[in-house]
Each structure stands twice: as C-alpha cells, then as structure tokens.
N, C-alpha and C positions, 0 to 999 in steps of 0.2 A: 289567446291563441297565437301560436308562432307565425312569425312572417312566413309567405311561401311565393314560389314561382310556378310558372306553366310549365311542366315537363315535354308537352307536346310540342313547345317551340324549339326543344333541343335535341329531339329525337333522330333527327336526320344528320346533326353535326358529327363530325369526326370524334374521337376520344379527346377530351379536353377542352374541345370548343365548346364551352358552355355560355349562358347567357352574357351579353356585354352590352354597353351602351347602343342605342340606335344609330344608322346610318347618318352621318352628316349631309350627305346629299345622294340623290339615285345615282348620280354620274359616279361617286367615288366611294362605295360603303367601306365602313371600316371591317376590317377582319376579327373575328372573334379573337379575343384574349385565350393565350395559352395557360394550361393549368398554374402554374408558377405564378403568373402575373395574376390570375385570379385569386389566388391565396395572398398575395401581397396588398389586394386593392379591396378595401372592405367599403363597399358602397351598396347601400339601401334608400332608393329613390323615395320610398314611403317614410322614411325616418332621417330627413337631413338635420345636420347639427345646427342650432340657431345662431353659433358663434362660428361656424365653419371650421370646426375642430378637424384636424389630420389623423388623429387617435380617438376613437370611440371613448367618450368618458365613462368614468365608474360612477353610476348613479347608487351610491353606497346608501339607499333610502330604503326602510320598511313599508313606508306608506306614501301615496300622493295625495296632495289636496284636490278638492272639487269634487263635484258629482259627474257621473256618466261620461268622464274622461278614458282615454284608451288604457291607462295604469291607475291602478287603485291600491293594491296591496302584492308586495314584492314576491310573495309566496304564487301568486296568481300570473303575474307579468311583471318584466322589470325591463326599461329600455336598453340596458347592457346586453342582458341574456337575449332580447329580441335580435339586436344587430348580429350576436353570435350564431343565434339560431338560422337568422337568414343567411349569414355566411356559409355555414355549412350545409344548408339545403343548396346552395348555389354550386359548391364544389363535389356534391355527393349525387347529383343527378335525381335530387328529389325535391318534392313538392313541399313536404313538411319535415321539420328538423326540431328536436327536443334535447335539453342537455340537464342533466341530472348529476347528482352528487358523486357517482362513481359507475364504472362499467357493470358493476354487479348489480346495483340501483337500477339502471337502464334494462337489464335482464330481468328483474323481478317485476318492474313496471309491466313489461311485455307479458312475463309468465301469468301475470294477475286478468290476463283475457281468458285463461282456461277456467274450466269448471268441473266438477266432480264428473266421473265418467269420460272425461275425455281421454285420449291417446296421444302420445307425442311421440315420433321418432327422432331420435337423437343420434350423432356419431359414436363411437367406439373409442375415440381420442379425442378428449375434449378438456378444455381448461380446467384445472382441479375446481375452482369456484364453481363453474358452471356444472361441475358433476354433483357437487355438494348441495346447491340449490335444487337440482333436478330430484336428488333424493329426497329432500324435503317436503316437495309438494308432493312426491309418490306416495310417501309415508303419512303426510297429514292432510292433503287436500283429496285424495282419491283419484290421482291422475295417472293412468298406465304410463310407463317410459318404457320404450324399446329402444336398447343401443345396438347400431348395426354398422358395418363397415361401409361408410359413405362413398369409399373409393370405386365401389362396384355398384352402379344405379340400380340394376337389377335386384341387388339384394334388399331393396326397401319395398320391393312389389309386395311380396307376402306379408307386409306389415300394415300395408296402406289399407283402410277400410272407408269406405264410401261416406260414412257418416261421423264414426267415431273418430277418424284421424281428425285432429283439431289443429296439430302443428308439427313442422318439421324443422328441426335446429340442427344449422349446418356450419360447419368452419372449413375455410380450405384459404391456405393450407392449415391442417389442423395443429392442435398445441399439444404435445411437443414433437410429435413424429414426422410433422411436416406433409401429411398425406394430402392428396390432391381429389377433392370432389368436384363432379362435374357440374356445378350449379345450374347451368341452361337445362340439360337433360335431366336433372332431377325436379326442378321446378315443373317442366314440362309434363314428366310424367307423374307428378302428384297430382297437378291440376286435373289431368285428364281421368283421373281415378277417384279423387276426394276434391270437388270444385270449391268445397269452404274450406279447406285446409289453409293454414297460412305458412308459407314458406319464411322462416326467420335464419338471418346468417350473420355470426359473429365476424367482423371483418377486421378485428383489432390487429391481426398478424400483418395486414397490407394497407391500411388507411386509404381513405377514397383518391389518394394519389396513385397507388397501384391496382388497385380493383373498387368497382362500383357496383355490387352486386344487384341494385336495382334494376340496372340495365339487361341482367341475365334473368329476370323472372321473379326476384325475391320480391317479398311482400314488405318486410321491415328488415332494417340492417342496424344493428348496433356495433358501437366500438367502446372500447375503454380509452377515452381520451387522456387519461394518465400517461398512457406511451407515447405513440408516435404524433399523436395532434398537439400534445402539449409540447413533447420532447425536452423538458426543463427539469425535470424530478421536482417540480415544486408545487404540484397541486393534484387533485384526485377528481376525474370527472368522468362522465358516460355521456354517449349521445345515441340517439335513436332516432332513425329517419326512415319516411316512408312515401307512397304517393298516393295511397287510398285515404280519401276523407272520413270514411267509417273507422278504420283503424286510428288513424289521426285524433279523431274526438275521444276514443278510449283512452287511449295514452295520456292526453290532455287532462281528462277527467282524474284519473289516477294520480297523475303527478301534482295535481292542484291538491287533491284530495290527501296526500299524505304529506305531502310539503316537502319532498326531498329535489326540488329544483335547484340548478346551480346558482350560487351567490354572485352577486354583481362582482366582486374583487376576482372571484375565480372565473368569472364571465370572460373578464377583462384580460386576465391572464392567458387562459387559452385562446382567445383570439389573438392575442401577442403570439403565442405561439404557432400558430395556425400559419402565419405570415411566412414563416420560414420552413413550412413542412417539406416542399418540394427540394430545396437546398438540402435540408438535412436528410431526406431520404434519398437521394442520389450518392451522396457522400456514405452514407450508412450500407446501402444493399452493394455498392463497388467493391468498400472493405469486405464485407460478408462474403461475397464471391472469391476474394482473394483467400480468406481464412478458411473457408471451405474447400477451395483447392487444396491448401496446404495440407489440412487433415486427410482428405481423401488420398493425396500421393503418399502420406506416411502409410496408409494402409488401413485407417479407421474406418468404419462403416458410418458415413453422414449422410445424414438427412439434410437436403437443401435441394428447393425446386431449379436452382441454377446449375446444378450438375448434370452432365449429360446423361447420365444412367438413373436418374431419379424417377420411380415410377409416377407417371401421370404428368410427365413434365409437358407432352404435346397440348393436353388439356388445359394445364396452367398457362401456357403461352397464348391460348386461345381466348382465355376469360380475364387475364390479367396482365398488367403493363409493366411488371417487374418480379424480381425474386423475393423482394422483403431482406431485412436485416436479422432474421431470427434463424438459426440453425441449430441441429444437435448431433451428437454423435456419441458412439458407444466405444468402451475401453476394453470390455471383457472381464471387469471386475467393479463391484460397487467400493469395495476399500481403494483400489486403485483412482477411481474417479473421485474419492473424496480426497485424497491427496492432492490429486491435480489442483481441484476447486480450492482447497486451502492454500495451495502455494502460488496463487495469482496474487498480483498486486493491482494492475490496472482494471482487470476483471473482478469486480467486487461481487461477493456474494448477495443475491436478491431475492425477496421471495415474490416479487412482480412478474407476472408470466408465469408463475410457479404452477406445478401438478402435484406438489408433496402431500396436499389434503386428501388426495384420493387414497383409499387405505391399501395396504399391501395386497390383500386377497383382490381385490377389483383391478389392481393393476396387474398382477399375474393373470386373471383372466383375460384381460384385454390385451394381452402382449405389451404393457408399458416396461421395457428394459430397468432393471434396478442401477444397472451402471450408467444409463444416459446422463450425458451433461448438455444441457441446453446454453446457447449462447446467444445474447442479446447484443448484436454489434452497436456500436456507438459512433461519434464524429471524431474519435483520436486518431492521430496518424497509423496508417496501416502497418507501419514499419515497428513502432511502439507495441502494438496489440500483438502482432505476430512474436515479437520479442518475448515479451510477457509470457504469452501461452507456451511459446518454446521453452522457457526457462522452467515453468511448472511442470512441463513433460517430464524435463530430464530429471529435475529434483524427484517426481515422483517414481521414475524409473520405467516411465511410459515409453521413452524413445531412448536411443543411444547412436553416438555418432560411429558410422560405420567407415573405416578408413579406406576399404577397398571400392565402396559406392561414392565416397567422398559427400557424404550427406548423412542427415540422421534419418534412422530407421526406426519402426515401432518393433519393442521387444514382445514376442509371442511365447507364452508358457514357461515354467521355470526349468532351470538345469538340475538335472539328478543331483540329490545329496546337498544343496546349498541353501535352500529354504531353512530358516529357523523361527520358531515361534517367539513372541514378544515375552511371553511368560520363562520359558527356558533360558532366555539370553539375559533377562533381568537377574534371575536367580543365579546365573554363572557370574555376571558381573560383579554382583553383591558378594558372593565367595570370594572372588579373587580381586577384590578392592585393594587390599593391603599389599598386594603384589601389581599394581596397574601404575602404568605411567598417566599423568594429567599432564595435557599440553593445552596451553591457553594463550591467549592474546588480546591485547587492548591498545585502542588507538590513543594517539597524542592529542593534543587540541591546540587551537589558536583561540586566543581572546581576540574576539572583532572589536569589541568596544566595552569599556565599564572597567578594566583591569586597574588594581588597588582600591578604586572607589567602592568595588564590592565588598572590601572588608568593612567599609562603614555603611551598608545597606543599600547602595546603588545596584542596581540590575546590571548584570553583565549580560553580553552577548557572546556566546562561545560555540564553537563547530569542531566536530572532530577532522583529523586530516588523515590522509591515506599513509601514514607512516606509523608503525605500531611497534610495541615491546611484545617479547614472546618470553613466556615462563613455561618450564619442564620441571616436573618432578619425577625423579627415578627412584625406585625402591632401593635401598642399601641392604637392610636385614642384617646389620652388623651392629647394630645399638649406637650408631653414628648419625648424627645430621651436618649436611654441609651447604655451603652457600658458593656458588660459581658465577661472578657478576663479570661478564665479558668486557662490558664498555666502561666500566670501573677499573682500568687498570688491569685487568684481567685477574681480578680478586677472587682467591680461592681460599676458604677457611673450613674446618671441621670441629665438631664438637662432640665429647661423648654425652648422650643423652642423658643419663643419670647424674653427670657431673653440672647440669643446669641448674639455675637458682629456682627450684620449683618452691623452695619455703616461702619465696616472696611472693608466691603468685596469689592473686585472688582470682579464682577461676569465674568465668562468665557462662553460666548454664547455658545448654541448648535453646533458643526461642527468646533468651534476653538480650537486650542491648547493653553495649558497653557504656559505663558512666560516663558522661559529658568530660568530665576531665581523666586525663591520663593517670596511670597509678606510677606516680614518682618513685616509690618503693622499688618497684619492679624495673623502672627505668635506670635506677642508680645500681641494682642488683646485678644487671646485664652489662651496664657500662664498666663496672667494676671487677666483673667477674669475667665472663667468655671471651669479651672484648678488650678486656685490658692488656693494653701494649699495642692495640690497632689505633690510638686516638689520632696518630700522625696521618692516617689514610682516611681524611674527613669523610669524603662522599663514600667510600666503601663501609666506612665505621656508621654512617646514619642509615645506609641501606641494610646491612646486617643486623643493626639494633632494632627497625621496624619489623624486619622478618622475624627475628628472634623472638620479640615483643608479642607479636600475633600468634607464633606457634606456641608460646608458652601459656597465653590467655585462652586460646581454643581448646587447648589438649585436655585432658583428663588421665586420670592414673591407667585406665586401661586401653587407652588409646594414645600412645606416644610413638608414632610412626618414624622410622628410620628412612630417610630419606636424602636425596640430593636434589637442591634446587638451582637450576639453571636460568640465568636470565639474559638475553639479547635483546638489543632494538635496533631498528631501523632510523630511530628518531635521535637526533643530536642531545646528547645528555648535558644538561645544565643550560639549555639556551631558552628557555621559557615557553617551550612546545609540550609542557604536560608528561615529560619521561618519568618524573618521579610518582606521578598520579597513575599512570599506565603500569608503572612497576608494582606500585600498591595494589592495584586492581589483579594483576597477575598473582602476585601473593596471596592476596586475600582468597582469591576463587580457589588456587591449589589446594590450600590449608582447610578452607570450609569443605572442598570436597573430599578430603583425607579423612577429616573428621564427619562426614556424612552429614554435615549441618545442612546442606544443599545437596539436591539431588538431579541427575539429568532425568527429563520426562522419557518415559518408556516409548519406544514407537509403536505405531499401528501394526497388527498383526499382517505381515506381507501375502501377497497372493502369488508371487514368483521372486526368486532371490534376486531379481534386478529390479523388483519395484518394493524392497521392504526399507524406504527410508522414512526418516521422521517425518510428522506432517508438518511440513515447514514452507517457508516462502523465499524465493531467489537466494540459492546457495545457502539456505538455513537460517535466513534473516527471521525473526518473531519465534524462534525454535525455543528459545529459553525463556520461561515465564516471567512476567514481572514480581512476583515474590522473590524468587531467586534473584534476580538484579537488585532488588532492593536490598537484601541482605549482604551481597557483596559489597554494595556502594558502601553500607555503614560501616563494615569493617575495613574497606579502603580509606575511608576517610579517616579511620583510626590510625591507620598507618601513616598518612599524609600529616595527621597531628604529631607524631613521632618526627617526622622528617622536618616539619615545616613550624611547629609551636602553634599557630593560629591560621592555619588555611581557611580560605573562603568556601571551599567545597566543590566549586564549580568545575576542577580540573577532574576529579574523579568521578563526578556525575557525567560528564560527559565521556570520559574512557568508560565507562559502564554501558550507559545509552546510547552512546553516539549521536550521529545527526546534529541539530543546532537546537539550542535552548536557550533561553533567557533565565537567570538564576539571581534569586535574592535572598541574601543570608538571612536569617531569623533574628530577632532581638531588636529590630528598627521600626520606624513608622509604618513602612510601605510592607505588604501582603509578601510573606516569604515563601520560598518554595521554587520548585523547578516547573518551567513549563516550557513545552517542545514547540518549536516553532514550524507550524504546519505548511505545507507547500513550499518549503524552503528549497531554492534554485541552486543548483551548483554553480560555485563560483571558483575561478582560479586564482592562485595567490602565488607569490615568489616569496618564500621564506629564506631568510639570509640571516645565518648565524655570524654574528661579530664574532666569536671566539673569545669573547671577553668573558671571563668568570664573574659571578655575581653572588651576593649574598641575600637571598629572597628575605630571610627574618630581618636584617638590619635595614632593607629597605623599605620593608612592611613599617617597621618601627619607627623609620624616620617620618613616614609620612603621618603616623600617629601624632608624634612629636609635634610636627608642623601644626597640625589640626590643634593641637592644644596652645600653641604659642600665636598662633594665627587664625583663629577659629571662624572669622569673617571672612577672610580670603579662602580659606580651604573650603567651608562650607559651600561658598557661592559657586568654587569649581565643580564641587560634587553635585550641587544641583543642576548645572550645565551639562556634567556628563549623564546623569540621568535622563536629561531632554534627548542627549544624543543616541542613548540606547532606545528609548521610547520610539524615537524617530526611524531607527535601523530596524527595530523588530517589526514595527509596522509595514516598514518598505519592504522587508524579506519574505513577509506573509503575505504580501499583497498580490494575489494572482493577475489582477487588470493592470498593474504598474507595467509599462512597457520595459523591455529588458535595458535599453540605452539610458532611460530615465533612472532605472534602478542603480546601473553602475556610475551614472554622474552623481545621483544622491549619495552613495555610500563614498565614493571619493571625496567629497566634500565633507562628510561627516569624519572620514580618517584623518584629513587634515586637522579639522577642529579638535578631535578628540588628541591628538599628538600634541597640540600646542597646550592643552591643560597639563598634561603628564609632564611635558617641559618644566611647567611652572610648579607642579608638584616636586620637582628634583629629582625625576626617577629616569632620566635619560643618561645618556653617555655619548662623549665625542664621537664614538664609534657608530652608534646608532643614528648620529645625525649626518655624519658621513654616508651612511648607506641611504638616508633619506635625501640627502641632496643629491648624489649620483642617480637615484630612481627619477627624480624631480627634474632632472636638467634635459636640455635637448638632447635627441629629439623625442627621449622615451616620454616624459611629462606625467610620470604616474605617481600615486598616492600612497604615501608610507606612513606607517607609525610603529612605534616600538609595542610589543605583546609580552604578556606575562608581567613579571616583577620589574623589567628594565634595568638600568644600570649595566647594562651589558645584554648578552643573552641574543634573542632574536629581533628582527624587524619583519613586518609582513607588509608585501606590497599588492595592492590589487591588480591583477592583469586582465585589461578588458577582452571581450571575445575577438574584437577585430584588431587587438595588436598583432603587427608583423612578427612573423616566425624570426626574420633575419634581426630585426630589431632586438626580439627578445634574447637571442642568443649573443648578440653584442653585449648588451645589457649583462648577461649572467657571466661572459668573461670578463668585462671591466670589474665586476664585483670580484671575481676570483684573483684578478690581477692585483686589486686593493688588499687582498689577505682575507675575504671573507669567504663564507662555504654557502652558496645557495641552492636551494631546493624548491622546484616547480613541483606544486601540488595543488590538488583540490580537496574541498572541504565539506563534510555532511555526509560521511560515510556511515558503516556499521561501527557498534560498540564492541562489548565484550564477546569474544568468540571460545568455546571450548572445542576441540576436536572431539568428534562422537567415538564415545566408548565401544561401541557397537560394530562387531566383527565385519558385519557385510556392508559397512560405511567405509571400510578401511582399503587404501591401495598401499598399505605398507610394506607390501613385499618388495618394493624396489627402494626402501629408506637407505639401504646401505650400499648403493651402487659404489662401486669404485671411480673417483674423480682423476682428474688428471694429476700428473705425479704421483698418484697412489697405487701401490703395489696391489696386483690381483688379490682378493682375499682380505685385504685388509680392511680392518673394523673399526681402529680406534682412529682419532684425529693424530695429525702430525705435531710432535711436541712442540710446546709452546715456550719462548725463551723466557718470558716473563713469570713463568711458575718456578718454584723450588724443584729439584730433582725429587724431593721426598714427596712434597704436594702432586706433581705432575704424575709421579706413579699410583698415587691414590686416584686420581681423576681417571686414569686410564683402567685401573682396577674395577672401579666402579662403572665402567661402561662397556664392560666386555660382553655383554650380553647381544647375540647378532640379531636378536628381535628387537632391541631397545631403540628408541629413537634419540639416544644423547649423542652417540657417536657423529651421526650426519648433521644433528642440530648444531653443534660445537665446530663441526668443520665447514660448513657451508658458509661462502662471504655473505658480507651483508647485502649485497645488490642479489644474489642468489636466494636469499632465505625466504622472501616473501612467497616467490614461485614454488622453491622446496615446500613449504608447509601448506600451500593450498594443495599440493600434488598428493598429501598424504590420504585424503578422503573428504568425507563431510565435515564441514565445521558448523557448529551449530552458534547462532547469534542472538544476542536480546534484539 
C-alpha cells in the first residue's frame, strides 16, 4: 500500500500550507511549510533512511529477503516508489498516491473501475490519448460515453443518471483549447444527482502546484508526470491520487495485478524532478503570460486563462493558483500553421501533450480547429522564445512589419491576383530554367584546430565565418560562356562553347559520382586550349580551370548552357579562410542547378500571397535538403582537387553545411567522415590577414616530406594535435561547461596548437608578429595561424568581456603594422540559394541608382582593369533591366551582403 497522510489535518490550512513537522514547543509553534519548500523537502517519518541519506536511495531490486517484511516484491511495493508516493500525496492534498508507467497507464487503471453498462460523462475537448482510450472502452467494454461541453455545468445535468452514471471525467483547463470547467460546481451537482458517481480530473495541465482538484470535490486526480512533475524530458510516469480508502484499494489491486507500477530508477528521477516543480512552473507560466500577450496583441485568437478576455477566467482564478504554461492559438490556415511550426528552432515539434490522434471527423464535430497551434512553454529565456516564434511567424508569412505602426502586425487574407499555386509555379520555373539567373552564396571557414594534420588523418575542428563568397550565373544565349572574377584582378574571359575541348571529356552521368582521381587528360586539354596564354595569371587561371572542368564534366550534348558566371567575395582571397572552397561551392551549385542535377524543393501551397514561403526555419535555414547538400559537396570537392591537388575536404564541407564540425579524412586508422558539433557556442574571433601570399600545395607537400624524413617527430606532433582536437570538440559541445572555463580552455589549446604548427615549419614571420602583438599587454589574447599557414590569416580568440576600446586599439595597431583585421563570429549558415519563386522575391529594387549613378543607368561604371573590348562584352551581357548582374557587380564589398539579403528569401542548408 502507498504511504498516506490524514487530509483532515490540513483541511483548514490555506493553500500550500500542507502537513509539516510538529511544533517544537507550545509557546512558539512552527509555521507550515509553503509549497516550494514541501517540494524540495522529501520527508517520510515512517521510512527513515538507516544512513541518514539526504537523497532517497534507489532500491534497484526486484525482490526483498525475509518473510513478513514491509516489502517483498517490487511489483507490489518498493521503498523508492513508496517515498515518491508519500511525497506526491503530501503536495496533492491527498491521503493516497500511486505512481505508474505513464499518464495513460494511470487513466487505464482508473477506467478499470468501470463495468459493462456503466455510463461516463466526459468533456468534448480532451487530450488525444484520453479520447482514444474512451473510444476503446465504449467499443469493447460496453460502456456508454457522453461527450459534453463541460464549461457549462448545466449541460451535464441531462446526461446524469442516478444509478447508471459511474464516472465523470474532467479536464480544466482542457487540452488543447484551454476551456475552463467549474470543478467545484460540477462535483456538487453530480454528487447530488448520482451519489455513487466518481469524479475524475486530469490535472496534467496544472500540476499540484497550481491546482489540487481533490480540494474541490474530485474523487480521483491523475497527472501525466512525464510533463510538469518530472520537468526533464527523461522519463515517463503517471500519478493517481485520492482520499477514499475504497477507491485506493481498487487502484492498488489493479496496479499490483497488471504490474505497471513505476520502476525504482524512474521513481528516483521523478522524485528529483518534483523538488524543482515550483521553481520551474513559476518561470514557465511567467513566460507563457508574455507569449500569450504577444500573440494576442498581434491579433491571433489565443486560448490562455491568463488573458483578460479568456472565457471562464473568473472560475479558473477561484479554483487554481496560476495560469499554467500551455497556450494555443489559431492562424486561420492549416498550411500556414504547418509552416510556422516547421519554422521554429527552440520550439521543437513534439507529440507530448498532443491531440493529433483524434480523427478529423471527431475534431470537426467537437470544434477543434485544424489550424490550431499549441505551445508548451519551457524554462528558456523569454526573449529567445519570443524571438524564435517571431522569426517563424515572419518566415511563414503570418506577420509583417508595419512601418506606420512601428511594429509587426498579423497578415489577414490574400491580396487579389498575387496568389499562385505550387504546381503552376514549379512548371513555370522548369520551363524557364535555361533563361534563369541563379544566385548562390557560401561561407568561408576558419580551422580552429588540426590544420595540416588533417591531411594525415587527424581530426580538424572547423567552423563557418560570417564572410561569404557569392556566385551568379546569368544567361547569355549567344553560344558563349564567360567567367568574371572580381576579386582576382577583376579577371574576365569568355569562350565559344563549341570550341571547348569536348573530345577530351569523359562525362559523369547524373546520379554517378566523379572518380576519385581527376581526369588529367581533360586538365591538360583545358590548360592548353581555352586557358592557353593565361598561365601568368596564376590565381585566375586556377579558378577558371576549376570552373571549366566542372562545366565540361557535368554537361551533356543536349544541355550546354550559354552563361556568364560572376563571383564576388567578402572573404579575403588567399588568406586561409576557405575562399577557394566557397568559390568551388558556388560554382558547383550553379552548374548543378543549370544541369538540373539538383532541384530546389517546391514550396507548400500558400493560403495567401503573403504566406507563400517555403517550409523553412529562421531565414530559410534547413530549407535545402541533405541529398542536395551532399551532391554539391561532392562536386565542390572535385573543384578543390583541381585547385589544390590534395585537399582535406574540410573547407568545402564547411562551405556547404555551415556551422561547426569535426572532420576526419578517409584512409587512416581513425573513423573517417564529418560530424557536426551540436550545441556549438558562438565565438568571437579576430581574423587578421597577413597579406603574405602562400603556396598551399607547397606547404602541404613540405609537411609530407618532413613526415617522411622525421617520422618520429611528426607522428608525435600529429598525435598531440589529435588530442587538442578531441579536447576542443568535447569542450565546444559541452552544454554544462561555464563560458569562462570554455574560453580559457580554448585559449590554452590555441597556444599549444600553434606551437606544433611552428615545429612543422608552416608559420611565417608575419604570423608570428601578429601572434606577438595580440599576446602583448594589455591584450593577452591567444592567436594561431589558420589554414595552410606560410602567410595568410591568423585567428585570435576574443573573450566576451574583452573591452571594446582595447579591441579597437588592437585593430588599429594591426592595421598600422600592415595587416588587415576582420572581427567576425563563427558557426553560421552554409550554402545558400536565392529562392527562384517569384513571391519570395524583392527584386523590383535591385537596380535602384546609387550615388554617382545617372537616373535610369542599369550597367555598372567602367572598370579600368578590363580591356575596352571585354568591358563592352560585360555590359552587353548585363543589359536586362530585370537581371541581378548590374547591381551585383556595382555594389561595394561592404554593401554586398545587405544588398544580397534584400533580394528576397534565401534558402539554406
């Protein structure tokens, strides 16, 4: 039997003033503990621990020795479970408490009290699992179930039969519409008309902290302890409480007979969770009030007892001590609701608390809206939750910023003529593919740990930076292909498509992967054919070679598009920040799109022109599916091979997938592949470009030669760098590590890693000067080279509390020393593609005149670095007023990201 307390001793105490230790003396009696103290204080006078443990032990035993003892078999009773049941009874105003394997298991035990011919009165707005189980007993046990609007007590009267009504099943607030039932009035009415009827209340939405239905006439109260009582998403449990001995005996018999009592380990976990119930619920319902007000002010229909206009609020305030942390709202469209839910990040989609198991016909009959979104508010910071929800609402087209009102407002109804169906737009897109511009972007990267060593099987830790390369293909339709590389001496060149070395091409069919080795025959044919005479422009030669190699390999006789490819970058080129990989990713993506080897996912059918966005999250993140990203990554790696010979693959992986990852190259003892670092914390870095050119192939080859000549030394260094990468990955993914500890650990690892790279001979005097400058007083920052070294960039970790003035002074000093510093953050989005769908576009303004531009001028100003002949060709190819190319080429580097974002919806991996 479960431990019990005498409810009579507490009936006259105010709310939360439940049994506590006896007075110490008649002169100065103790005051009863408040609820939060009761939750945190697990005391059972009848079960004192023999060792005085401050935490209830886990009695992980199926049997107990001896005869006639209090416990013999854990199915029938267990000390850990008994402690828990005593504790739940104490906080629930109950004499008896039972814990079972889930909330539905608790209801199942309760419903076994019924017998054929009995009648049950239940609400018309119930948890989906409850509705399902009631349907089962109606169809298989011979019990009649009446579903009634319990917000009107009188509505129950005509269904109450003096002898047949065996049970009344209530929720308040209901799930998911948050309807309020007057538990006290209904209990009184039922008892007067059917004295033997049992009043059962599902109290999951409130928990004992906010509502104790036994105090209002209920006979049995049950909770899904999986939710608030546990609060940690790490167990499933159900609770049933009552004050009647006869009901307690029936419940205890069933639990013992079927064996669904809660296990000792789950009992321990639930007891742990209950200790913080009051703290969590205070935080959760405070945030829920803010969220409900936010949605209500936007104009959505919101169901939440804390709102002044919520039906039954006065009743709720009388029977409950708070409003809870669950609310729901209607959007006006099921499809819009799906986009909102899919667009959240913090608000995870979950079946717990769900009602999807109620069939559509029943939902319609009971007035359950198909567009309803229910929010179960957690303990996250209220600002983060509001921001996440607002972004999802904006992305889905549910709200828009109103300049006049200076706030976001709800969008209501379509504007005539703008809505377009998914099928029609998809067909139109496919038909116009050859004449379409594709605008893509990819981030740079910073190797935090493991550069050079990654080539030899060591795990590299890399992250994307918020500096990007942009690539644009524009149709020419003149039988030519051209490349314009703004950041490499403003290089521009064009070729006749039919004059390209097609006879040297070994095509790779759609769906097939490129062989591991490059096609050297094709490399030679391109170098000695289309690129002949350009050998002196080494960087431009290599980039053009990579682009043409992909173009020829991916193309087929029926699909040889005539295009211009323009690339621009906010990344410093050749500085070790992955500029070549981001270029390779942009080139591969546009060519794969042109060859229809990858396709953009079709958007869901919009319900209004303002809500026709792709099913996305946060500015389009995760809109591009993994198969698309993986295909791009494979071909970007091919381009990297053309550029670098023996790349590690980490640069292009970061450019495609973004975020942060650990990367181990195949062909070595360690498990190969890419592994995203979950929970990566945003970090500030100062990236300093030494402006010293470097030869990546030569540096990589030099380390390989050193390994051959000094294997013991180099292998030892590689082993040490692997340990650094392992430590860094654990630290970056550890949610429990304090921020200050993380930054201190990363600083130490940066110092250590750089020392090993110096020993490998890949540093440079310029990088050492940057390191010394940042390490000097008053800065004392940790710096290391990144990428191949030998010049390029150095990365400096900037702590959160680093003074702004000191940072500015450091930047100024580095500039005076001839370097170019960039303050950046790491870990953002990967590959992005500007949505091709018209209603995602803001391109009406792409050709607005800029300062110094004559009104109506559509072409960029003349560029001195281009010959007169090539300049003319560039302008002629960009004369279309609707095209992106003129504005893309004329915006300054500092303006480029803002301009790109202004064009419309970007879709990201």
